[in-house]
N, CA, C and O atoms as a GROMACS GRO file, in nm:
protein
  340
    1MET      N    1  15.690 -15.048   4.793
    1MET     CA    2  15.615 -15.168   4.825
    1MET      C    3  15.509 -15.192   4.716
    1MET      O    4  15.436 -15.101   4.678
    2LEU      N    5  15.503 -15.314   4.669
    2LEU     CA    6  15.406 -15.349   4.566
    2LEU      C    7  15.272 -15.382   4.628
    2LEU      O    8  15.264 -15.439   4.737
    3THR      N    9  15.167 -15.347   4.556
    3THR     CA   10  15.034 -15.387   4.598
    3THR      C   11  15.015 -15.535   4.563
    3THR      O   12  15.098 -15.593   4.492
    4ALA      N   13  14.910 -15.594   4.611
    4ALA     CA   14  14.883 -15.735   4.580
    4ALA      C   15  14.863 -15.755   4.430
    4ALA      O   16  14.908 -15.854   4.374
    5VAL      N   17  14.796 -15.662   4.365
    5VAL     CA   18  14.772 -15.672   4.221
    5VAL      C   19  14.904 -15.665   4.145
    5VAL      O   20  14.927 -15.743   4.053
    6GLU      N   21  14.991 -15.572   4.184
    6GLU     CA   22  15.120 -15.557   4.117
    6GLU      C   23  15.207 -15.681   4.138
    6GLU      O   24  15.269 -15.730   4.044
    7ARG      N   25  15.210 -15.730   4.261
    7ARG     CA   26  15.288 -15.850   4.292
    7ARG      C   27  15.237 -15.969   4.212
    7ARG      O   28  15.316 -16.046   4.157
    8ASP      N   29  15.106 -15.985   4.207
    8ASP     CA   30  15.048 -16.097   4.133
    8ASP      C   31  15.080 -16.087   3.984
    8ASP      O   32  15.103 -16.188   3.918
    9PHE      N   33  15.082 -15.965   3.930
    9PHE     CA   34  15.116 -15.947   3.790
    9PHE      C   35  15.261 -15.989   3.763
    9PHE      O   36  15.288 -16.061   3.667
   10VAL      N   37  15.352 -15.944   3.848
   10VAL     CA   38  15.495 -15.979   3.830
   10VAL      C   39  15.514 -16.130   3.839
   10VAL      O   40  15.585 -16.188   3.757
   11LEU      N   41  15.452 -16.193   3.935
   11LEU     CA   42  15.465 -16.338   3.950
   11LEU      C   43  15.403 -16.413   3.831
   11LEU      O   44  15.458 -16.512   3.784
   12ALA      N   45  15.289 -16.364   3.783
   12ALA     CA   46  15.224 -16.428   3.668
   12ALA      C   47  15.311 -16.414   3.544
   12ALA      O   48  15.320 -16.507   3.463
   13GLU      N   49  15.375 -16.298   3.528
   13GLU     CA   50  15.461 -16.279   3.412
   13GLU      C   51  15.583 -16.372   3.419
   13GLU      O   52  15.624 -16.428   3.318
   14MET      N   53  15.638 -16.389   3.537
   14MET     CA   54  15.752 -16.480   3.552
   14MET      C   55  15.711 -16.624   3.520
   14MET      O   56  15.786 -16.698   3.456
   15ARG      N   57  15.591 -16.663   3.565
   15ARG     CA   58  15.542 -16.798   3.533
   15ARG      C   59  15.520 -16.813   3.383
   15ARG      O   60  15.547 -16.918   3.326
   16LEU      N   61  15.471 -16.707   3.318
   16LEU     CA   62  15.451 -16.710   3.173
   16LEU      C   63  15.583 -16.729   3.100
   16LEU      O   64  15.589 -16.807   3.005
   17PHE      N   65  15.688 -16.660   3.144
   17PHE     CA   66  15.821 -16.679   3.085
   17PHE      C   67  15.863 -16.826   3.094
   17PHE      O   68  15.906 -16.886   2.996
   18LEU      N   69  15.848 -16.883   3.214
   18LEU     CA   70  15.891 -17.022   3.233
   18LEU      C   71  15.808 -17.121   3.151
   18LEU      O   72  15.863 -17.212   3.090
   19SER      N   73  15.678 -17.103   3.150
   19SER     CA   74  15.594 -17.196   3.074
   19SER      C   75  15.619 -17.180   2.924
   19SER      O   76  15.610 -17.277   2.849
   20SER      N   77  15.650 -17.059   2.880
   20SER     CA   78  15.681 -17.037   2.738
   20SER      C   79  15.812 -17.105   2.701
   20SER      O   80  15.821 -17.166   2.594
   21VAL      N   81  15.913 -17.095   2.786
   21VAL     CA   82  16.041 -17.162   2.759
   21VAL      C   83  16.019 -17.313   2.752
   21VAL      O   84  16.076 -17.380   2.666
   22GLN      N   85  15.936 -17.366   2.840
   22GLN     CA   86  15.907 -17.510   2.838
   22GLN      C   87  15.838 -17.548   2.706
   22GLN      O   88  15.875 -17.648   2.644
   23ALA      N   89  15.739 -17.470   2.665
   23ALA     CA   90  15.667 -17.499   2.541
   23ALA      C   91  15.758 -17.486   2.419
   23ALA      O   92  15.747 -17.563   2.324
   24ILE      N   93  15.848 -17.388   2.422
   24ILE     CA   94  15.943 -17.370   2.312
   24ILE      C   95  16.035 -17.490   2.304
   24ILE      O   96  16.060 -17.543   2.195
   25THR      N   97  16.086 -17.533   2.417
   25THR     CA   98  16.175 -17.649   2.421
   25THR      C   99  16.106 -17.774   2.368
   25THR      O  100  16.164 -17.850   2.291
   26GLU      N  101  15.981 -17.795   2.410
   26GLU     CA  102  15.905 -17.910   2.361
   26GLU      C  103  15.883 -17.899   2.210
   26GLU      O  104  15.897 -17.998   2.138
   27GLY      N  105  15.848 -17.779   2.163
   27GLY     CA  106  15.825 -17.760   2.020
   27GLY      C  107  15.949 -17.786   1.938
   27GLY      O  108  15.942 -17.848   1.832
   28VAL      N  109  16.063 -17.739   1.985
   28VAL     CA  110  16.189 -17.763   1.915
   28VAL      C  111  16.222 -17.912   1.915
   28VAL      O  112  16.262 -17.966   1.813
   29SER      N  113  16.204 -17.977   2.029
   29SER     CA  114  16.231 -18.120   2.040
   29SER      C  115  16.145 -18.202   1.945
   29SER      O  116  16.190 -18.302   1.888
   30ASN      N  117  16.021 -18.158   1.928
   30ASN     CA  118  15.926 -18.229   1.841
   30ASN      C  119  15.925 -18.176   1.698
   30ASN      O  120  15.846 -18.221   1.615
   31LYS      N  121  16.013 -18.079   1.670
   31LYS     CA  122  16.017 -18.015   1.538
   31LYS      C  123  15.879 -17.958   1.500
   31LYS      O  124  15.836 -17.968   1.385
   32ASP      N  125  15.813 -17.901   1.599
   32ASP     CA  126  15.679 -17.843   1.580
   32ASP      C  127  15.690 -17.691   1.586
   32ASP      O  128  15.676 -17.631   1.692
   33ILE      N  129  15.714 -17.630   1.470
   33ILE     CA  130  15.734 -17.486   1.464
   33ILE      C  131  15.610 -17.410   1.507
   33ILE      O  132  15.622 -17.300   1.562
   34SER      N  133  15.491 -17.464   1.484
   34SER     CA  134  15.370 -17.393   1.524
   34SER      C  135  15.361 -17.382   1.677
   34SER      O  136  15.314 -17.281   1.729
   35GLN      N  137  15.406 -17.485   1.748
   35GLN     CA  138  15.407 -17.479   1.895
   35GLN      C  139  15.507 -17.374   1.942
   35GLN      O  140  15.481 -17.300   2.037
   36VAL      N  141  15.622 -17.369   1.876
   36VAL     CA  142  15.723 -17.268   1.911
   36VAL      C  143  15.668 -17.128   1.888
   36VAL      O  144  15.680 -17.042   1.975
   37MET      N  145  15.607 -17.107   1.773
   37MET     CA  146  15.553 -16.976   1.739
   37MET      C  147  15.445 -16.932   1.837
   37MET      O  148  15.440 -16.816   1.879
   38GLU      N  149  15.359 -17.025   1.873
   38GLU     CA  150  15.252 -16.992   1.968
   38GLU      C  151  15.310 -16.955   2.104
   38GLU      O  152  15.267 -16.857   2.165
   39ALA      N  153  15.406 -17.033   2.150
   39ALA     CA  154  15.466 -17.007   2.281
   39ALA      C  155  15.539 -16.873   2.283
   39ALA      O  156  15.530 -16.799   2.381
   40VAL      N  157  15.610 -16.844   2.178
   40VAL     CA  158  15.686 -16.720   2.171
   40VAL      C  159  15.593 -16.599   2.158
   40VAL      O  160  15.618 -16.494   2.216
   41GLY      N  161  15.488 -16.616   2.082
   41GLY     CA  162  15.394 -16.505   2.060
   41GLY      C  163  15.328 -16.455   2.187
   41GLY      O  164  15.286 -16.339   2.194
   42ASN      N  165  15.319 -16.540   2.287
   42ASN     CA  166  15.255 -16.500   2.412
   42ASN      C  167  15.340 -16.405   2.496
   42ASN      O  168  15.287 -16.336   2.583
   43VAL      N  169  15.469 -16.399   2.469
   43VAL     CA  170  15.556 -16.318   2.554
   43VAL      C  171  15.647 -16.223   2.477
   43VAL      O  172  15.746 -16.174   2.532
   44GLY      N  173  15.615 -16.198   2.352
   44GLY     CA  174  15.697 -16.108   2.272
   44GLY      C  175  15.689 -15.965   2.319
   44GLY      O  176  15.632 -15.936   2.424
   45ALA      N  177  15.745 -15.875   2.243
   45ALA     CA  178  15.755 -15.734   2.280
   45ALA      C  179  15.618 -15.671   2.307
   45ALA      O  180  15.607 -15.584   2.394
   46GLN      N  181  15.516 -15.713   2.234
   46GLN     CA  182  15.383 -15.655   2.256
   46GLN      C  183  15.329 -15.689   2.394
   46GLN      O  184  15.255 -15.610   2.453
   47ALA      N  185  15.363 -15.806   2.445
   47ALA     CA  186  15.316 -15.846   2.578
   47ALA      C  187  15.379 -15.760   2.688
   47ALA      O  188  15.323 -15.750   2.797
   48ALA      N  189  15.492 -15.700   2.660
   48ALA     CA  190  15.560 -15.616   2.759
   48ALA      C  191  15.478 -15.492   2.792
   48ALA      O  192  15.497 -15.432   2.898
   49GLN      N  193  15.387 -15.454   2.705
   49GLN     CA  194  15.307 -15.335   2.728
   49GLN      C  195  15.198 -15.357   2.832
   49GLN      O  196  15.143 -15.261   2.886
   50ALA      N  197  15.167 -15.483   2.862
   50ALA     CA  198  15.061 -15.515   2.957
   50ALA      C  199  15.108 -15.488   3.100
   50ALA      O  200  15.228 -15.478   3.127
   51GLY      N  201  15.013 -15.476   3.189
   51GLY     CA  202  15.046 -15.463   3.330
   51GLY      C  203  15.002 -15.331   3.390
   51GLY      O  204  14.975 -15.234   3.318
   52PRO      N  205  14.996 -15.329   3.522
   52PRO     CA  206  14.955 -15.206   3.591
   52PRO      C  207  15.056 -15.093   3.569
   52PRO      O  208  15.177 -15.114   3.584
   53ARG      N  209  15.010 -14.977   3.533
   53ARG     CA  210  15.098 -14.861   3.512
   53ARG      C  211  15.170 -14.822   3.640
   53ARG      O  212  15.278 -14.764   3.636
   54SER      N  213  15.110 -14.852   3.752
   54SER     CA  214  15.169 -14.815   3.881
   54SER      C  215  15.302 -14.886   3.907
   54SER      O  216  15.379 -14.845   3.994
   55LEU      N  217  15.329 -14.993   3.832
   55LEU     CA  218  15.455 -15.066   3.849
   55LEU      C  219  15.576 -14.985   3.804
   55LEU      O  220  15.685 -15.002   3.858
   56ALA      N  221  15.556 -14.899   3.707
   56ALA     CA  222  15.668 -14.828   3.644
   56ALA      C  223  15.759 -14.759   3.746
   56ALA      O  224  15.881 -14.765   3.733
   57GLY      N  225  15.704 -14.696   3.843
   57GLY     CA  226  15.784 -14.624   3.940
   57GLY      C  227  15.831 -14.706   4.058
   57GLY      O  228  15.909 -14.658   4.140
   58LYS      N  229  15.784 -14.828   4.069
   58LYS     CA  230  15.814 -14.908   4.187
   58LYS      C  231  15.923 -15.013   4.166
   58LYS      O  232  15.991 -15.053   4.260
   59LEU      N  233  15.938 -15.057   4.042
   59LEU     CA  234  16.035 -15.164   4.016
   59LEU      C  235  16.175 -15.105   3.999
   59LEU      O  236  16.190 -14.997   3.943
   60PRO      N  237  16.276 -15.176   4.045
   60PRO     CA  238  16.413 -15.129   4.025
   60PRO      C  239  16.446 -15.122   3.877
   60PRO      O  240  16.395 -15.201   3.797
   61ILE      N  241  16.530 -15.028   3.839
   61ILE     CA  242  16.566 -15.007   3.699
   61ILE      C  243  16.626 -15.134   3.638
   61ILE      O  244  16.601 -15.164   3.522
   62THR      N  245  16.706 -15.207   3.714
   62THR     CA  246  16.767 -15.330   3.660
   62THR      C  247  16.661 -15.432   3.626
   62THR      O  248  16.674 -15.503   3.527
   63PHE      N  249  16.557 -15.442   3.707
   63PHE     CA  250  16.447 -15.535   3.680
   63PHE      C  251  16.372 -15.492   3.555
   63PHE      O  252  16.338 -15.575   3.470
   64LYS      N  253  16.346 -15.362   3.542
   64LYS     CA  254  16.273 -15.312   3.426
   64LYS      C  255  16.354 -15.336   3.297
   64LYS      O  256  16.297 -15.373   3.194
   65LYS      N  257  16.485 -15.317   3.303
   65LYS     CA  258  16.569 -15.343   3.186
   65LYS      C  259  16.568 -15.491   3.151
   65LYS      O  260  16.559 -15.527   3.034
   66LEU      N  261  16.578 -15.576   3.250
   66LEU     CA  262  16.576 -15.721   3.226
   66LEU      C  263  16.442 -15.764   3.168
   66LEU      O  264  16.438 -15.846   3.076
   67ARG      N  265  16.334 -15.710   3.219
   67ARG     CA  266  16.200 -15.742   3.170
   67ARG      C  267  16.186 -15.701   3.024
   67ARG      O  268  16.140 -15.780   2.940
   68ARG      N  269  16.225 -15.579   2.993
   68ARG     CA  270  16.216 -15.528   2.856
   68ARG      C  271  16.303 -15.611   2.761
   68ARG      O  272  16.260 -15.646   2.651
   69ASP      N  273  16.424 -15.642   2.804
   69ASP     CA  274  16.515 -15.720   2.721
   69ASP      C  275  16.463 -15.862   2.697
   69ASP      O  276  16.476 -15.916   2.587
   70THR      N  277  16.404 -15.921   2.799
   70THR     CA  278  16.349 -16.056   2.786
   70THR      C  279  16.236 -16.058   2.684
   70THR      O  280  16.232 -16.145   2.597
   71HIS      N  281  16.144 -15.963   2.694
   71HIS     CA  282  16.035 -15.955   2.596
   71HIS      C  283  16.090 -15.933   2.455
   71HIS      O  284  16.042 -15.993   2.359
   72LYS      N  285  16.190 -15.847   2.444
   72LYS     CA  286  16.250 -15.818   2.314
   72LYS      C  287  16.311 -15.944   2.253
   72LYS      O  288  16.296 -15.969   2.134
   73LYS      N  289  16.380 -16.021   2.334
   73LYS     CA  290  16.445 -16.142   2.283
   73LYS      C  291  16.344 -16.249   2.244
   73LYS      O  292  16.367 -16.324   2.150
   74PHE      N  293  16.234 -16.257   2.315
   74PHE     CA  294  16.128 -16.348   2.273
   74PHE      C  295  16.073 -16.303   2.137
   74PHE      O  296  16.045 -16.385   2.051
   75GLY      N  297  16.059 -16.172   2.119
   75GLY     CA  298  16.014 -16.119   1.990
   75GLY      C  299  16.112 -16.152   1.879
   75GLY      O  300  16.070 -16.184   1.767
   76MET      N  301  16.241 -16.145   1.908
   76MET     CA  302  16.343 -16.179   1.808
   76MET      C  303  16.337 -16.327   1.774
   76MET      O  304  16.364 -16.366   1.661
   77LEU      N  305  16.302 -16.408   1.871
   77LEU     CA  306  16.289 -16.552   1.849
   77LEU      C  307  16.177 -16.581   1.749
   77LEU      O  308  16.189 -16.672   1.667
   78VAL      N  309  16.070 -16.504   1.756
   78VAL     CA  310  15.961 -16.520   1.659
   78VAL      C  311  16.012 -16.495   1.518
   78VAL      O  312  15.983 -16.571   1.426
   79LEU      N  313  16.090 -16.388   1.502
   79LEU     CA  314  16.144 -16.355   1.369
   79LEU      C  315  16.238 -16.466   1.322
   79LEU      O  316  16.231 -16.506   1.206
   80ASP      N  317  16.324 -16.514   1.409
   80ASP     CA  318  16.417 -16.622   1.372
   80ASP      C  319  16.341 -16.750   1.333
   80ASP      O  320  16.375 -16.816   1.235
   81ALA      N  321  16.239 -16.782   1.411
   81ALA     CA  322  16.162 -16.903   1.381
   81ALA      C  323  16.092 -16.890   1.246
   81ALA      O  324  16.085 -16.987   1.170
   82ASN      N  325  16.041 -16.772   1.216
   82ASN     CA  326  15.976 -16.750   1.086
   82ASN      C  327  16.075 -16.766   0.972
   82ASN      O  328  16.044 -16.828   0.870
   83GLN      N  329  16.192 -16.710   0.989
   83GLN     CA  330  16.292 -16.715   0.882
   83GLN      C  331  16.353 -16.853   0.865
   83GLN      O  332  16.378 -16.896   0.752
   84LEU      N  333  16.378 -16.921   0.974
   84LEU     CA  334  16.448 -17.050   0.968
   84LEU      C  335  16.354 -17.169   0.956
   84LEU      O  336  16.392 -17.276   0.910
   85GLY      N  337  16.230 -17.148   1.000
   85GLY     CA  338  16.136 -17.260   0.996
   85GLY      C  339  16.177 -17.361   1.097
   85GLY      O  340  16.111 -17.464   1.111
   0.00000   0.00000   0.00000
């Protein structure tokens, strides 16, 4: 069972993913690479390190793998955006 703090963190992270995807889509549509870079930078691999340590043992392994992979792919998007402009 998650505590209120842990639950709020998970929900906030999910909202961050969605708002970042929206900002990335807008940036691509407007050909605004700086908007894309800013949106991606908020959820890259480094952001995956944030959060309550107590979550590690409580979340299902499939969720943890998906979370890690999602952050990693946002990080890869930053590299692609830098290279491709």
